[in-house]
N, C-alpha and C positions, 0 to 999 in steps of 0.2 A: 763258925760260932759266932755267937749271940752276939762278945762282953768284947770290946778290940782288946780289951786287959789281960782276958784268960790266957791267951797266948804264950803267953808271958811269965805272968800271975804263976800261971801251973794248976787255976782254980775250972780250966777248960782239958778240950783234948788236946793242947797243943802244946803241951810239956812244963817245962820250967826254962823261965829266960836263959841265956848266955852271960859271962861272967863280968865282961865288957861292953854288955847293953846299962849305957847311964841314963837315957831318957827315963821323963814321968810316964808311968804305967796310966796312968786314970787319964793325964791329958788326954791321949789319942781315944779315950772313951768317952770320957767329956764332948770331944770333938765330932766326931760319928753321932752321941747324942743329938746335940745342940745342932747334927747338920739335920737327921732323921723329923725334930721336932722342935721346928724354931718358933722361938717365944714371937704371942700375935698381943698381948697387952700391950704393950707399944708401937706407936702408931710409926714412928721413923722404921721399925723393923721390918713390921707386919709390909709396910713397902718396899723396902729392898727384896723379898719373896718376887714380888709383884711387882718384875719386871716387862716391860712395857714388848721387846720382841725378842723372836730368837737368837739373834745376834748378842744379844747383852744377857741372856738368859746362861747361854752358852762360855760369854767371858768371865762369868762369875762359878761358873762349873766350873771348868776350868782355874780358877781361881782356888778355890776348896780341894780339887786331887792334888794341886803344888803344896798348898796348906798340908793337907796330911803326907803328901811323903815325903813332903818336908820330916816331921818330927814322930815318924814311924823309922826303924833300923833298915840300910838300902838293901843289905840282903832279904830282909822281906820283901822290898819292893819287887825284887829280880828273882823271886818263886814262882810258882805254877803253882796252879790249884791241880783235881783231879778231873778238868776238859783237857789238861795242857795247855792253860792260857795267864799269860802275867797280868800284873791289876792295870796295866798299860792297854793291854788288849781287853779285857772285860770293860775299865772306862771310856773308848771307843765304839762298841760295841755296841751298849747301854745308849751311847748316847746320837749311836744312829742317824737315826730319825733330827734329830734338833741340828747334829753339823749340816746333815743335807738344806736344813731349810735357814740357816745362818748361812750359807753359800749362795741361796738361790735370794735372800734380802743383799747380801753383799754386790753380788752380782746388779739388779734391778737398782741400786740403789748408784754402786759407781757410774751403769749407762747411763742413768737419768741427767744425775751430778753434771756427768762430761758433757752431755750435749747443751745443756742450759750452760756453762764455762767457754765451751766451747762458741757457744754464739754471742758472749761478753766480749770473750778474745778477740771476735768477729771485727763489734762495735770499737771497742776499745784502740785497732790496729788502723780504724779508718778515723778515728776522732786524733790518733797517733798523727800519723799522716799526713791530714787537715792542717793541724796546728802548729809545723814543723814548717811546713811550706808557705805561707799567706801570711796576712798580718803585718805586713814592714809597713813601713813608711810612704810608701807609694801606692799602696793596698787601696781596693775601693773601700774594704770592709773597713770599717770605722768603727767595728765594735771588738775586732776581737788585733787591736793593734798588739806590737809585741812593748813589753813592760809593767803594759795595763798589769793590777792583781787576777782580772779575771781570768783575763788572759793567760796568764800564768799559774794560777789551777786550775785548770782549761788540760795544757802542758800536762802538768804534776798528776792530778785526779789517774787524768787516761793512759799515760806511761806506767803506773802504779797498778789502776785495774789490769790493765794488759798483761803486768809479768805473774801477779796473786792468777788471773784467769789460768796460764800458761802452767802455774806451778800446780795450778786444782785439779789440769786435767791429767797430768803428765804420775800426779798421786792417784787419780782414780784410776788411772791405765794401771799402775803397780798393782792396784788393792786387784783388780779384774783378771790382773794374770798371773795373782800369789798361786802356791799352791793349798794356800786352806788346808791345812794340815792343824788337829787338835790341839795342839803346841803353838800355833802360830796366835791360835785367839786369847792369847794369856798376854801379851802385848805387843806382838808386833801388826795382825792386821786392828787390831781397836786405836793406835797412834797412824796408820795409813790413814782411818777411817775418818778421827780427830781433824789430821791437817788437811786433807781433802775438801772439809766440810766447811774450817776456819777459811781456807784461800779462799773459799765459794764464796762466803759472807762477807769478807775482805773489800774481792773484786767486787761484788754488788753494791758495796756502798763507794764503793773508790767512783763506776759510773754513776751513781746516780750526782755525785758531788760533782761530779764531770759535765754533766749532763745540766745541771740547773747551772753554773757559773757561765754556762756556752750560751745558754737563754737568757741570763742575767745582765749578761753583756750587748746582747742584742735588741734587747730591747732598750725604752726610754729610760727617763727619768719617772715621768707620770705614769707609765704600763710596767712597773716594778711591782708599785702597787699590789696588783695583780694578780702577783707571785706564789706569796705567801698560805693564801689556800691550797694554790695547785702543787708548792711543797708541801703543804700539811696534807695532801689527798695524796701523793709520789711515798712520800714515808711510811702515812698509816699501815699498806699492806706488806712490807717489809719489817715493820716493825713488828706484825704480830707474826711475821712469820720467824725474825728473831727471836720472839717471844715463847712463840710453841716448840721452836730447837734446839734452845738453850739447855735446858734441864735434859735434851739427848745427851747432848755432849760433854755436859757434868758428869753422867753416869758414867760413861768412856770413858772421863779423864779420872774420873774413882776406879774405876775398874786399875786401871794402871798405873795407876803411884798409892793408891793407899793399901796400908795393911790389915786393914779392921773387915774382919768376914761377916757377909748379913747373919 
């Protein structure tokens, strides 16, 4: 049928609607029309359709499939066509290439981020071990005395970095080992990807704070004036990386919690 309402209104070959059908006939037709002809006048709506990678595109398409399924009668969704295929089977087959590309992207992202999180976890563990075992009253290292603000910041930041980095590794491993079915792109996979990226960002920030507080406590009062440009040079790549990744995180979050369709 060319129009989604033909099968219910009796104007097409689908016959008349059943008496217990209470839905809006034209709501379905409008949804299909909007999906096939997205508005191009507004820049924001145009941007919603130009999604940056296969994973986000698959997330939005899965959301559209869920929306169409929700406004159609359940018996129509379970029916088979003349090829003996259900609506879900047709959706999976038509998105086979997109699903494969999305799975490849998720695996590559999981491997890369897990490697970074593993490095941060090893550094955080070494920093936590060193701060917990040194710096007492009898220690020769006067810059890391217990009770000083710098040493306490170093210890807390190292522990926080270790916790978030380990959490990031576990999340990305769970994402990598997921079955990655078509329905999982609606909430399960986006949520794991979002949590993994957030944990990774927080672990990087914690390790930079730990490194900065350690260096600050080891230098003399006159040498600390040179740390400001060094800190600025260290934080600049991180800020640039976060600025690039934040829109992606917001897009993922939008697909999870937003009820608005593109």
